N, C-alpha and C positions, 0 to 999 in steps of 0.2 A: 499290888505293886505300887511303891511310892511315886508320887508325881502323877499318878493317872487320874484324869479328870473324873469327877463323880457325876454321873448322870442322874439328875434329880427329875422326879415326876413332875410334869406340868399341871397335873390334875389336883385342883385345890378344893374342890366341892363347896363352893360359896364361902369363902373367907372374907373378912372385912379388913380393908386397908384405908389408911389415912394418907393423902397426899397434901402437903402443905406448899402454898406458893406465896411469893412475896407480894405484898400489897393487898388491897381490898378489892373484892369482885365488884365490877360495875352493876348497877341496880338492873339495867336493861338486859344483862346477860343471865340473871338468875333463873329465868325460865328454860334455859337450855340445859339446866342441871336438874331436871325433874327426877325425883327418887333418890338424890344424893343429899346428905346432911351437910350444910354449909355452916361453919362457924368462923367468925373474924375476931381477931385480936389486934390490939395496938391503939395508941392514942392518936397517931397521925399517919398519913400516906406513907411517909418515908420509914416509919418504924412499925409497920404492920404486916399482918400474914392473914391468909385465908386457908382453912383446912377443909378439905372434902373427904367425908367419910362414905365409902361406898362398898357395897357388896359385889364381889366378882367371882365369876364361875372358874377362871383359870388364869394362867399367866398371860395368855394371849389378850384377854379381856383387860387385864391391869396394864399391859403395854399400851393398848389402845387408848385407854383413858389418859396415861401419861403423855402419849404422842399428841392427843386432843389438846390437852392444856398447853403444851409446848407450841403447838401450831397456832394458839390463841395469843402467843407472845407472853405468856405467864412464865415467871422464872420459878422453876421447881426448886424448892429448898430441901425437901424431905419426903420420903416415902417410907412407910412402916406398917407392918402387919399389926392391926388393931385386935383382931380376934381370930385364932386359929379355927379351922372347921372341925366340926364334931365328928371324929372318926368312928 
């Protein structure tokens, strides 16, 4: 039926996602991101970005990470699937 919403499974089986935020991560916050690959780009604070690459079990965990970054007053610029799970 056209227009009917597609119900996607929330089961990802450990996919890798990249979440990019505006600015550089404060040095004293790095320990909070244990197990997450952090890369920083940019020459100055106003033209920089930090990307977190993380392995998530499911959509709920991904939303939890996004909410956590948002609650730390980080401006989220992009969220993308870096590597699909092996089916």
